[in-house]
N, C-alpha and C positions, 0 to 999 in steps of 0.2 A: 439573371437573364437567361442563361442556358437552361436552367431547370424549368423556366416558364414556357419555353418553346416545346410543344408536344407534337405538332404536326405541321405540314407544309400548308401555308395559306393559299397556294396556287392550285395544288392538286389534292390536298387533304391527306397525303401519304405520311405515315409515321416513320418512314425509312430515312432518317436524317443523319447528317455527318457534320462533325465539328473539327475544323482544321485549326489547331492552336497556333501554328506558325504563321498562317496568313490571317488569322483572326476572323475566319469566315464560318458561317453556319449555312449549309446547303442541303437541298433535297436530292437524295440519290435517285429517286424515281424520275423526276422531270428536269433536274439540273438547276432549279430556281435557287438563286442566292438569297436566303432569308435575311441574313445579317452579314455585314462585312465591317472590317476595321473594329472588331470587338476588343474591348479592353480586358486583359487577363488580370483578374484581381487576386489570383493565387500568389503565394510567396515563393521566393527562390531559395531553396534549401541548400543546393549544391554550390560549391565554389572551388576553384582550382588556383591556388596561390594567393599571395597577399593582394595583388592588384584587383583580382575579381572580388576578393573579400571586401575591399574598399568600395568597389562599384555597386555591390549588391547589399550594402549595409542598409539601404532604404527599406529592404524587405523585412528586416528584423526577425527576431525569433518568434516561435509560436507562443501564444498567451498561455500562462500557467498560473495555477493557484499557489504554487510554491514560492512565488515572489509577491511581496506585499501589494504591489501595484499591478499584479498579473503580468509583469514583464513589459508593460506598455509605457512606463515612465522613463525619465532620463535623469541621471545623477550628474549634476554640474561639476565640472572640474575633476573628474575621476581619472582621466587618462594621463599617462606619464608625460606625454608631450606638452602638457600645460607648462611644465617646468622649463621648456625650451623657449617660452615666450619672454618678452621683455618684462621687467619688473612691474611696470604700470598695468599691462594687460593681465599679467599673472595675478596681481592683487585684485583686479576686477573679477576674475573667476572665483577667487577665494571668498570675496564679499557675497557674490551671488550664491555660492554654495552654502554659506552661513545662513543667509536668508531663506534658502530652500529648506534647511533643517528647522528653522524657527517657525515657518508657516505650516509645516506638516502637522496633521491632526493627531490627536491622542490615539485614535484607532490605527492610523498608519504606523506610528511609532511602536505600538503594541504588536502589530502584525510583523513588523520588521524584526523585532527581537524574537518573537515566538517562532517564526518560520526558520530563523537561523538555528534555534534550539531543536526544532523538528528535524532539520537536515542532519544535525549532529546525532540525535537519537536513532534516526533511520539508518544512518551510516553504521552506527554501532551494532544495530540488529541485522544489518545487511538486507534491508527490505527493498522490494522492487520499486521502481519509480512510480508505477501506477498506484501503489499503496500510499506513498508519500503525497502524491497529487490528491488522492481522495481524502487523506487526513488533513491536508492544507485547506481543502474545500470545506470540510466539517468545521475546522477551527475558525475559518473566515465567517461562516454562517453563525457560529457561536458568538463571535465578537459583535457582529451586526445585530444580533438579537439580545445582546446584553447578558449573555450567559456566563461571561468570564468574571463579571463583577462579584466580588466576595470570595473568589477562588484564585489560587495561585496560577500564574501563566503556565508553569511547568506541569501542573496536574491536568490542566485542560489539554495541553499538547499531548501528554501521555494517553489521556482518555480518547482523544481524537485518533491517535495512531492505533490504539487497541480496537476501536470501532472499525477503522479502515481495514485492519488485518482480518477481522471477523467477516466483513463484507466481501473481501477478496479470498476468503478461505485460506489465509496464510496462518499456519499454526504458531502463535506466539502466546506465551502465558503471561499472566499479570506479574509473576515473579521476574520474568525477563524484562518486562517494561519497567518494573521497579528498579532493577539493577542498572538499566541503561539511563533512566531519568533521575534516579536518586529520590524518587517520591514513593511513600509507603503504598504498598499494593492495595490496601483497603481504601485509601484516598483515591487512587486511580479507578478502582471499581465503582466507587460512589459517583465520581465525576462522569465516568463512562455511561452509567445508567441515567444520570440526570441529563446529559447532553443528548443521548439517543432518544430519550423520552420527550424532551422539549422540542427537538427538531423532527420528531416523528420518523426517525430512521429505523427501518425494519431490519433486524438482525436475526438470521436463522441460527438455531442452536449449533454449536460446534460439533463436528463429527470426530469422534475419538480416533478413527482410522487415519485422519490427517496428521496426527502426532506420531504415528508409528515410525515412519522413515527417519525422522530426526532423532527420536529417542534411541532407536536401534543403532544408528550411526554413532551416537555418543557412547553407547555401551559396547561398541565394536562387536555386534552380533551379526551372524551370517544372513544372507538373503533368505535362506530356508526358514530360519527362526522368525524373521520378519514376516514372511508369508504366512507362517503358522499363526502368528499373533493376529494377523488380519482375519484369518479364518475364524479364530476364537471370538473376535469382536463381532463379526457378522452373525455368528450364532447367538451371541449375547444380545445383539440388537433385535433379532427375531424373538428372543425370549423376553424382551423388554427389560433387560437388566441394566441398560444404559440410561433409562429414563430417571431424571431426578438426581443423577450422579455426575460429579465433575468429569469432564472428558479426559483430562490428563491422568486422573487416578485410575480410571478403568482401562485406559490405553496402556499405562505403565504396568498394571497388574497382568494384562494379557501377554505383554512381553515377558514378564517374570515367569508366567506359566509356560509359555512356548520355549523359553530358554531352558527350563528344567526338562521339558520333554526332549529337547535336542541335545542334551548333555552340554549345554553352554551356561552352566549355572552362574548367576549373578546374585549378590546378596540383596536383601530388601533395602538396605541402606544405600547401596549403589544406585538401584533403580529409583528410589525415592528422591535422591539428590538430583538426578538427571531430569526427573519430571517436575520437580519443585513441589512435591507433596510430602506428607509425613509417612514414616514406616507403618504407622497404624492404618493409614488409608490403604497402603499396598496390601497389608495383611488382611484387612476386611474385604477388599475387592477380590483378593486371591481366593479366600474361603468361599465367597459367593459364587465365583466362577466354577470352582471345583464341585460345589454342591449342586448348583442349578443346571450345569451343563454335563454333569456326570463324568468329570475328568479325573477323578481321584485315582481310579485304577490305571489309567494311561500314564499319569505322572509317577505313580508308585512303581510301575513296571520299568519306566525309563531310568529311574533312580537306582533300581535294583540291578539293571543291566550295566549301569556305570560302575 
């Protein structure tokens, strides 16, 4: 209603005022009351103490894809005060709860289990709430479009989370998703590609620079070394060295090079373990960076000074 009112019907002015407390919509130019006793359809989020919590319970929580019914449903007999009722009334609630579970659809049961698993994996990876919400939306769409059939629930959950991380530019590797979910990373990758292709989800290529802060922190490298690695990556991107290469491998190699330059040497094994790639990958990307960006002399000089 509020969005539909654009100008005063009396004088045509667009200088309008909405008083939420009085429920009035008025024109500031001529004083005409356009609407009064308007209903506030917004929800009440704030509460002060148990009494207000009880009074405002009608407002409910915001809808969310992280709950199988988007948080709009009601579970019968879940509150502890059910046990304070007399036996006859208590048994009535238990019977209703049993029938509620029986009549729930296969999709609802699948979502309930999957979203609980998604919450566990998200918590393990310390992902932001927005990423979990996006992943839950992707999983829900996957179920509704029959994409889960023939695949394990866990692999689709992991694939949805990986897609959500990519969309929100949260750097997480397939290895990390594999460790958190217990699903082989190749299976997660296949499911991720299948889901994003089937749902026409557009995913931009990962930026190797996004991985630098986390890798540097795990390797206990200084901010100066981290900054140097970013500089190297920016030069590599301009030289098109990052095209067609895994973002984690090139990011890890740039950190390896910058650590050598700043006399904070880390072994190729240490860097590879943090990035979830092989030592061969680090070695190959390292050689490419030195050769294509003419960094050999700078690295050699730093090592000699050390």
